[in-house]
C-alpha positions as CSV (number, residue, x, y, z in Angstrom):
1,M,-15.6,-77.9,44.3
2,D,-19.6,-78.3,43.1
3,Q,-20.8,-77.5,40.2
4,V,-22.8,-74.2,40.6
5,E,-26.0,-73.8,38.2
6,V,-28.0,-71.4,37.3
7,S,-31.4,-71.1,35.6
8,P,-31.1,-69.4,32.3
9,K,-33.0,-65.9,32.3
10,E,-34.2,-63.8,29.5
11,V,-31.9,-60.0,29.4
12,K,-33.1,-57.7,26.9
13,S,-31.0,-56.6,24.5
14,P,-30.8,-52.6,23.6
15,W,-31.9,-53.8,19.8
16,G,-34.8,-55.6,21.0
17,A,-33.1,-59.0,20.4
18,V,-33.6,-61.8,22.9
19,R,-30.4,-63.8,23.8
20,P,-30.1,-66.6,26.4
21,V,-27.6,-66.3,29.2
22,Q,-24.6,-68.9,29.1
23,T,-24.4,-71.6,32.1
24,P,-21.1,-70.8,33.6
25,C,-19.0,-73.8,33.3
26,S,-17.5,-75.4,36.4
27,L,-13.5,-74.5,37.7
28,S,-12.7,-77.8,36.6
29,D,-13.6,-77.0,32.7
30,V,-12.3,-73.5,33.1
31,M,-8.8,-75.3,34.3
32,S,-8.5,-77.8,31.9
33,E,-5.9,-77.5,28.9
34,Q,-8.6,-78.3,26.2
35,L,-11.1,-75.7,27.1
36,A,-8.3,-73.1,27.1
37,K,-6.8,-74.2,23.8
38,Q,-10.6,-73.9,22.8
39,L,-10.9,-70.4,23.8
40,D,-7.7,-69.4,22.6
41,D,-8.6,-70.4,18.7
42,E,-11.8,-68.6,19.1
43,N,-10.2,-65.3,20.4
44,N,-7.5,-65.4,17.2
45,A,-10.3,-66.3,14.8
46,F,-11.6,-62.6,15.2
47,P,-9.4,-59.4,15.0
48,I,-9.4,-57.7,18.1
49,C,-10.9,-54.0,18.2
50,S,-10.5,-51.4,20.7
51,E,-12.8,-50.6,23.2
52,V,-14.6,-47.3,21.9
53,D,-17.4,-45.8,24.5
54,V,-20.3,-44.4,22.6
55,E,-22.4,-42.2,24.2
56,L,-25.9,-41.6,22.8
57,M,-28.4,-39.1,24.2
58,T,-30.3,-41.0,25.9
59,S,-31.5,-41.0,29.3
60,P,-32.1,-43.0,31.8
61,E,-36.4,-43.1,31.7
62,A,-36.3,-43.4,27.7
63,D,-37.1,-46.3,25.7
64,T,-34.6,-48.0,23.7
65,D,-36.6,-50.6,22.6
66,S,-37.5,-49.4,19.5
67,D,-35.5,-48.9,16.4
68,L,-37.3,-45.9,15.0
69,M,-36.8,-44.0,18.7
70,L,-33.1,-44.8,17.9
71,A,-32.7,-43.6,14.5
72,Q,-34.7,-40.4,15.6
73,M,-32.4,-39.6,18.4
74,L,-29.2,-40.4,16.2
75,Q,-30.9,-38.0,13.1
76,M,-31.7,-35.4,16.3
77,Q,-27.5,-35.6,16.8
78,F,-26.9,-34.8,13.4
79,D,-29.2,-32.1,12.5
80,R,-27.7,-30.2,15.8
81,E,-23.8,-30.5,14.0
82,F,-25.2,-29.5,10.9
83,D,-26.7,-26.3,12.4
84,S,-23.4,-25.7,14.4
85,Q,-21.5,-25.7,11.0
86,L,-24.0,-23.8,9.5
87,R,-23.5,-21.2,12.1
88,R,-20.2,-21.0,11.6
89,E,-20.2,-20.7,7.5
90,E,-22.9,-17.8,8.4
91,K,-20.5,-15.6,11.0
92,K,-17.6,-16.1,8.1
93,F,-19.6,-14.9,5.5
94,N,-20.8,-12.0,7.1
95,G,-17.7,-10.9,8.6
96,D,-17.7,-7.5,10.0
97,S,-20.4,-6.3,7.1
98,K,-23.6,-4.2,8.3
99,V,-25.6,-6.1,6.0
100,S,-25.6,-9.9,7.0
101,I,-27.2,-12.7,5.1
102,S,-29.2,-15.1,7.4
103,F,-28.7,-19.1,6.6
104,E,-32.5,-19.3,9.1
105,N,-33.9,-21.2,6.5
106,Y,-31.0,-23.7,5.7
107,R,-31.2,-24.6,9.3
108,M,-32.4,-28.8,10.5
109,V,-33.9,-27.7,14.1
110,H,-35.4,-24.6,14.5
111,P,-36.0,-22.6,17.5
112,Y,-39.7,-23.3,18.2
113,E,-39.0,-27.0,17.8
114,E,-36.8,-27.3,20.2
115,S,-37.4,-27.5,24.2
116,D,-34.1,-26.7,25.5
117,S,-31.9,-23.6,25.1
118,S,-28.3,-23.7,24.5
119,E,-25.8,-21.1,24.5
120,D,-24.9,-21.8,21.0
121,E,-28.4,-20.7,19.8
122,V,-27.8,-16.9,21.5
123,D,-26.1,-15.7,17.9
124,W,-29.1,-16.6,16.1
125,Q,-31.8,-13.7,15.9
126,D,-34.8,-15.3,13.9
127,T,-36.8,-12.4,13.9
128,R,-39.9,-13.3,12.1
129,N,-41.6,-14.4,15.0
130,D,-40.4,-11.7,17.4
131,P,-43.3,-10.0,19.3
132,Y,-41.4,-6.9,20.3
133,R,-40.5,-6.4,16.4
134,A,-41.5,-2.9,15.5
135,D,-44.3,-2.4,13.3
136,K,-44.4,-1.2,9.8
137,P,-46.1,2.2,9.3
138,T,-49.8,1.3,7.4
139,T,-50.4,2.9,4.2
140,T,-53.3,2.8,1.6
141,P,-53.9,-0.1,-0.1
142,K,-52.9,-0.6,-3.8
143,K,-56.0,0.5,-5.0
144,G,-54.8,4.2,-3.8
145,F,-58.0,5.0,-1.3
146,T,-59.6,3.9,1.4
147,G,-62.9,4.5,2.9
148,K,-66.3,5.4,0.9
149,G,-68.1,8.7,0.3
150,K,-67.5,11.1,3.1
151,N,-64.9,9.0,4.9
152,I,-63.0,8.3,1.8
153,T,-59.2,8.6,2.4
154,T,-56.5,9.1,-0.5
155,K,-53.0,8.3,-0.9
156,H,-52.5,12.0,-0.9
157,D,-53.7,12.1,2.3
158,E,-51.3,14.3,4.7
159,V,-51.4,11.6,7.4
160,V,-51.1,8.6,5.1
161,C,-48.3,10.7,2.8
162,G,-46.4,11.4,5.7
163,R,-46.6,7.5,7.0
164,K,-45.7,6.2,3.6
165,N,-42.4,8.5,3.6
166,T,-41.4,7.0,7.0
167,A,-42.0,3.6,5.6
168,R,-39.8,4.7,2.6
169,M,-37.0,5.3,5.0
170,E,-36.0,1.7,5.2
171,H,-34.7,1.6,2.0
172,F,-32.1,4.0,2.6
173,A,-28.6,3.3,2.2
174,P,-27.0,0.8,5.2
175,E,-24.7,4.3,6.1
176,V,-27.9,6.1,7.4
177,Q,-28.9,4.9,10.5
178,V,-32.7,5.9,10.8
179,G,-32.3,4.2,14.2
180,D,-36.7,3.6,15.5
181,G,-38.3,5.6,13.4
182,I,-39.3,2.7,11.0
183,G,-41.2,1.4,14.5
184,M,-42.7,4.8,15.4
185,D,-45.6,6.8,14.0
186,L,-44.1,9.3,12.3
187,K,-45.3,11.4,9.6
188,L,-42.9,12.6,7.7
189,S,-43.9,15.7,5.2
190,N,-42.5,15.7,1.5
191,Q,-40.1,18.3,2.5
192,V,-38.4,16.7,5.1
193,Y,-38.4,13.1,3.1
194,N,-37.0,14.9,0.0
195,A,-34.0,16.5,2.3
196,L,-33.6,13.4,3.8
197,K,-33.8,11.1,0.4
198,Q,-30.8,14.1,-0.9
199,H,-28.7,14.1,1.9
200,C,-28.4,10.2,1.5
201,Y,-27.6,10.6,-2.2
202,S,-25.1,13.0,-1.7
203,E,-22.9,11.0,1.1
204,Q,-23.1,7.9,-1.4
205,R,-21.7,9.8,-4.0
206,R,-19.1,11.4,-1.6
207,S,-18.0,8.3,-0.2
208,A,-18.0,7.2,-3.4
209,R,-15.2,10.0,-3.8
210,L,-13.3,9.9,-1.0
211,H,-12.8,5.8,-2.1
212,E,-11.8,7.3,-5.6
213,K,-9.3,9.8,-4.5
214,K,-7.9,7.3,-1.8
215,E,-7.2,4.7,-4.5
216,H,-6.2,6.8,-7.2
217,S,-3.7,9.2,-5.6
218,T,-0.2,8.6,-3.8
219,A,-1.1,9.5,0.1
220,E,1.1,9.9,2.9
221,Q,3.2,6.8,3.3
222,A,1.3,5.0,1.0
223,V,1.1,4.8,-2.8
224,D,-1.8,4.2,-5.4
225,P,-2.3,1.1,-7.1
226,K,-0.5,2.1,-10.7
227,T,2.6,3.3,-8.7
228,R,2.9,-0.2,-6.9
229,L,2.8,-1.6,-10.0
230,L,5.9,0.1,-11.1
231,M,7.6,-0.5,-8.2
232,Y,6.8,-4.5,-8.9
233,K,7.9,-4.2,-12.4
234,M,10.8,-2.8,-11.2
235,V,11.8,-5.5,-8.7
236,N,11.0,-8.2,-11.4
237,A,13.4,-6.6,-13.5
238,G,15.9,-7.0,-11.4
239,I,16.8,-2.9,-11.1
240,L,16.2,-3.6,-7.6
241,E,16.3,-6.4,-5.1
242,N,13.7,-5.4,-2.9
243,I,12.0,-2.5,-1.4
244,N,12.4,-1.9,2.4
245,G,10.4,0.8,3.1
246,C,9.5,4.4,3.6
247,I,12.6,6.8,4.9
248,S,10.9,10.3,4.5
249,T,7.7,12.3,3.4
250,G,7.4,15.5,2.1
251,K,4.9,18.1,0.7
252,E,5.8,16.4,-3.2
253,S,6.9,13.1,-3.1
254,V,7.3,10.1,-0.4
255,V,10.7,8.7,-0.6
256,F,11.7,4.9,-0.2
257,H,14.8,3.0,0.4
258,A,15.5,-0.4,-1.8
259,D,18.4,-2.7,-2.6
260,G,19.8,-2.0,-5.4
261,G,20.1,-4.7,-8.5
262,S,21.7,-4.8,-11.8
263,M,21.0,-3.2,-15.5
264,E,22.6,-3.7,-18.6
265,E,23.5,-0.7,-19.5
266,K,24.5,1.1,-16.1
267,A,25.3,-0.4,-12.5
268,V,23.0,0.3,-10.0
269,P,24.4,0.8,-6.4
270,G,24.1,-1.4,-3.5
271,E,21.7,1.0,-2.0
272,V,18.7,3.1,-3.6
273,V,16.0,5.5,-3.0
274,L,13.1,5.8,-4.7
275,K,11.3,9.4,-5.0
276,V,7.3,9.0,-5.5
277,F,6.0,12.2,-6.6
278,K,2.9,12.3,-5.1
279,T,0.0,12.3,-8.1
280,T,-2.2,14.7,-5.7
281,L,-1.9,18.5,-6.5
282,N,-3.8,19.6,-2.8
283,E,-0.7,20.0,-1.1
284,F,1.7,21.6,-3.8
285,K,-0.8,23.4,-5.7
286,N,1.9,26.0,-6.8
287,R,4.3,23.4,-8.6
288,D,3.0,25.2,-11.9
289,K,5.2,28.2,-11.4
290,Y,8.4,26.9,-11.6
291,I,7.8,24.7,-14.9
292,K,5.4,26.7,-16.7
293,D,8.0,29.5,-17.4
294,D,10.9,26.9,-18.3
295,Y,11.9,27.0,-21.8
296,R,12.9,22.9,-21.7
297,F,9.5,22.2,-21.1
298,K,7.2,25.2,-22.1
299,D,5.9,23.3,-25.5
300,R,4.8,20.3,-23.0
301,F,3.4,21.8,-20.2
302,S,-0.6,21.5,-20.4
303,K,-2.1,22.8,-17.4
304,L,-5.3,20.9,-18.2
305,N,-3.9,17.4,-17.4
306,P,-2.1,17.7,-14.1
307,R,-0.5,14.1,-14.1
308,K,1.0,15.1,-16.9
309,V,2.7,17.9,-14.9
310,I,4.1,15.8,-12.2
311,R,5.9,13.8,-14.7
312,L,7.5,16.4,-16.1
313,W,8.4,17.3,-12.3
314,A,10.0,14.2,-12.1
315,E,11.8,14.4,-15.5
316,K,12.9,18.0,-14.3
317,E,14.7,16.8,-11.5
318,M,16.3,14.0,-13.5
319,H,17.8,16.9,-15.7
320,N,18.9,19.0,-13.1
321,L,20.7,16.5,-11.1
322,A,22.4,15.5,-14.4
323,R,23.5,18.9,-15.2
324,M,24.7,19.4,-11.3
325,K,26.7,15.6,-11.3
326,K,28.6,16.9,-14.3
327,A,29.4,20.2,-12.8
328,G,30.9,18.0,-9.8
329,I,28.3,19.1,-7.2
330,Q,27.4,16.7,-4.6
331,C,24.0,15.1,-5.4
332,P,22.4,11.7,-5.6
333,E,23.3,10.2,-8.9
334,V,20.2,9.3,-11.0
335,V,19.6,5.5,-12.0
336,I,16.6,5.4,-13.8
337,L,13.0,7.3,-14.6
338,R,9.5,5.7,-14.6
339,K,6.9,8.0,-15.0
340,H,6.6,10.2,-11.7
341,I,9.0,8.0,-10.0
342,L,12.6,8.4,-9.9
343,V,15.5,5.9,-8.8
344,M,18.4,7.7,-7.1
345,S,21.8,6.6,-5.3
346,F,21.0,6.6,-1.5
347,I,23.0,9.4,0.9
348,G,23.6,7.5,3.8
349,Q,25.5,3.9,5.0
350,D,23.8,0.8,6.1
351,H,19.9,1.5,5.6
352,V,20.7,5.0,7.6
353,P,19.9,8.1,5.7
354,A,22.6,11.1,6.2
355,P,20.9,13.8,8.8
356,K,20.0,16.6,7.0
357,L,21.9,20.3,7.8
358,K,19.3,21.4,10.4
359,D,19.5,17.8,12.7
360,A,23.5,17.3,12.4
361,M,25.5,17.4,15.2
362,L,28.1,19.8,14.0
363,S,31.3,21.4,15.5
364,S,31.8,24.8,14.7
365,E,34.5,23.7,12.5
366,D,32.2,21.4,10.7
367,M,29.8,23.8,10.6
368,K,32.3,26.7,9.2
369,L,33.1,24.0,6.6
370,A,29.8,23.4,5.5
371,Y,29.0,27.2,5.1
372,Y,32.0,27.4,2.3
373,Q,31.4,24.2,0.8
374,V,27.1,25.4,0.8
375,L,29.1,29.0,-1.1
376,D,31.1,27.4,-3.4
377,M,27.9,25.0,-4.4
378,M,25.7,28.0,-5.1
379,Q,28.2,29.6,-7.2
380,Q,29.0,26.5,-9.1
381,L,24.9,25.9,-9.9
382,Y,24.5,29.1,-10.8
383,R,27.7,29.7,-13.1
384,E,28.0,26.0,-14.3
385,C,25.0,24.8,-14.2
386,S,23.0,27.7,-14.9
387,L,20.7,26.8,-12.5
388,V,18.8,28.1,-9.3
389,H,17.9,25.8,-6.6
390,A,14.6,27.9,-5.5
391,D,13.8,25.9,-2.4
392,L,17.9,25.6,-0.1
393,S,17.7,25.8,2.9
394,E,18.6,23.6,5.8
395,Y,16.4,21.0,5.0
396,N,17.4,20.2,1.5
397,M,21.0,19.8,2.3
398,L,22.6,16.6,3.8
399,W,25.2,15.9,5.8
400,H,27.3,12.9,4.9
401,D,31.2,12.5,5.0
402,R,32.2,15.7,6.1
403,K,30.3,17.1,2.8
404,V,27.3,18.8,2.0
405,W,25.2,17.1,-0.7
406,L,22.3,19.1,-2.1
407,I,18.4,17.2,-2.7
408,D,15.4,18.1,-3.7
409,V,16.4,19.8,-7.0
410,S,12.9,19.7,-8.8
411,Q,11.6,22.9,-8.4
412,S,15.4,24.5,-9.6
413,V,15.3,27.0,-12.5
414,E,17.1,28.8,-14.8
415,P,18.8,32.4,-14.5
416,T,16.4,33.5,-17.4
417,H,13.2,32.3,-15.8
418,P,10.5,35.5,-15.0
419,H,11.5,34.8,-11.3
420,G,14.7,33.4,-11.4
421,L,16.4,36.1,-9.3
422,E,13.6,36.1,-6.6
423,F,14.3,32.5,-6.2
424,L,17.8,33.2,-5.6
425,F,17.1,36.0,-3.1
426,R,15.1,33.5,-1.3
427,D,18.1,31.2,-1.1
428,C,20.6,33.4,0.0
429,R,18.3,34.5,3.1
430,N,17.6,31.2,4.0
431,V,21.4,30.3,3.7
432,S,22.5,33.7,5.4
433,T,20.0,33.0,8.3
434,F,20.7,29.8,9.3
435,F,24.3,30.0,9.0
436,D,24.5,33.2,11.1
437,K,22.1,31.6,13.9
438,A,24.5,28.5,14.2
439,G,27.3,30.9,14.8
440,V,29.8,30.6,12.5
441,A,31.6,34.1,12.1
442,D,31.9,36.4,9.1
443,V,28.7,35.0,7.5
444,M,27.7,37.3,4.4
445,N,24.7,38.8,5.0
446,V,21.7,38.3,1.8
447,Y,22.7,41.4,-0.5
448,E,26.1,40.4,-0.2
449,L,25.4,36.9,-0.8
450,F,23.2,37.4,-3.8
451,N,26.2,39.5,-5.4
452,A,28.6,37.1,-4.7
453,V,26.4,33.9,-6.0
454,S,25.3,36.1,-9.4
455,G,28.3,38.5,-10.0
456,L,25.6,41.0,-10.3
457,Q,26.2,44.5,-8.2
458,I,23.1,45.5,-6.9
459,N,23.0,48.0,-4.2
460,G,20.3,48.6,-1.9
461,D,19.3,50.1,1.4
462,N,16.4,47.8,2.6
463,E,15.3,44.8,1.5
464,A,12.4,46.3,-0.7
465,D,14.6,48.3,-2.4
466,F,16.9,45.6,-3.3
467,L,13.9,43.3,-4.3
468,A,13.0,46.4,-6.7
469,Q,15.8,46.1,-8.8
470,I,16.0,42.6,-9.0
471,E,12.6,42.7,-10.5
472,A,13.2,45.2,-12.9
473,L,16.4,43.3,-13.8
474,E,13.8,40.5,-14.3
475,K,11.6,42.3,-16.4
476,R,14.4,43.6,-18.6
477,N,15.8,40.1,-19.2
478,E,12.4,38.8,-19.7
479,D,11.6,41.7,-22.5
480,H,15.4,40.3,-23.8
481,V,14.7,36.9,-24.0
482,Q,11.2,37.5,-25.9
483,K,12.6,39.6,-28.6
484,R,14.7,36.6,-29.4
485,T,14.1,33.7,-31.4
486,K,14.5,30.2,-30.2
487,K,17.5,29.3,-32.8
488,T,19.5,32.0,-30.5
489,F,19.2,29.7,-27.8
490,P,22.4,27.1,-27.5
491,T,21.6,23.2,-27.7
492,S,24.3,22.1,-25.4
493,D,23.0,21.2,-22.2
494,D,24.1,24.3,-20.4
495,G,21.2,25.9,-21.2
496,P,20.4,29.5,-22.0
497,P,23.2,32.1,-21.5
498,L,23.3,33.5,-18.1
499,L,22.7,37.2,-17.1
500,K,25.3,39.4,-17.8
501,K,27.4,41.6,-15.0
502,N,27.2,44.8,-16.8
503,N,23.3,46.0,-16.2
504,E,23.4,47.5,-19.8
505,D,23.6,44.3,-21.6
506,I,20.8,42.7,-20.1
């Protein structure tokens, strides 16, 4: 085969260096073993690199002969990547805040330096050279006046002062939205501006109070930071394994379910509840009337310190439950008390709480059984525990294992309380009404039930006459108790003496 010769040409390299084109070899040279071995040695002398396609931002018409031009193009690409990263950091830093911080001054490529616009530049809000930006109202200069002679205008001018007040609205809090008022030629009088300023300050203080109230109070299905800390400490101490969630809410407390742990002094049930008494007194303002006249807490009661009242409220329920448990009444067992958190045994099974007597689907036989259990418990509570529930109803009685369980005894008082018999009459009315509507036969009316529980023999034709006799007994009993000294009260857990059946002895 004839050898084909190609005249050498000079080809321009993108980097400006000139290299001659090698003359191709003849076919005989290519097929020679010596040349093949030589080429193989040359290939093995250098590492094999994978081919990487590098796309430069060049156009067919761009001149790539100059190293300066290539460096500028690479620098431009680097600046764009830097601005993209800066844009992401700005979004992350501002988040959803109403007041945003701009990183505009740190950009490498500014909008006026770029000829082409991209979608990424939409998020930037550079208003420094915005022709549609609203102008601030013009005010007087620092010297306080403009003009001369008859045309002089001072800072006290009505128009100038109104525009100055409009410009001051820019310094209001971000929560106060002034709209486009700053860009308009508005003239706010001093009276209007002062009213707006006072409203702005009032809103700021109100917002701060709401935030503080939310952070320092136990709200609906939520707890404040101090309460959470107490709960975490009980978990860390091993008293609780974990806290599962809220199972009940009321006007006085929030109840959480938890798995019991272990304690050295006593055994902890497998399932417990945490009764967190609410630290806000808005929903239950009259709780002091249940505790201020109780002889057990009379010396420790302070109406000026509501948070201590809440701790006394939790302590009162603990003592009442302990007294009821000692008498054999079906009620939760107290595990531990930590300030306003009371840990008790769980009435239910497998994380499912026992239903309230109001919600329990009972047959007529079970309903009759529940009625007689409630009567027996009321008599035990009054005579053996010397307590009146004071809030007994179908909402504070649970049905579990065909037994009635009493709960929520924090408001329970003793019969010697100035309103103890009134509370008992209210409990009897709730119980009689519920079981009468449930269809239980031979239900005692409220008067018969009151006399059966208290052992008193009060006769009355109507409720007003009956309550009048109860109030008279309470007044005589209060006068009798006030005449006696504290030393006459027994020191045992049974509390003060019960009311006598004979009215003359009271």
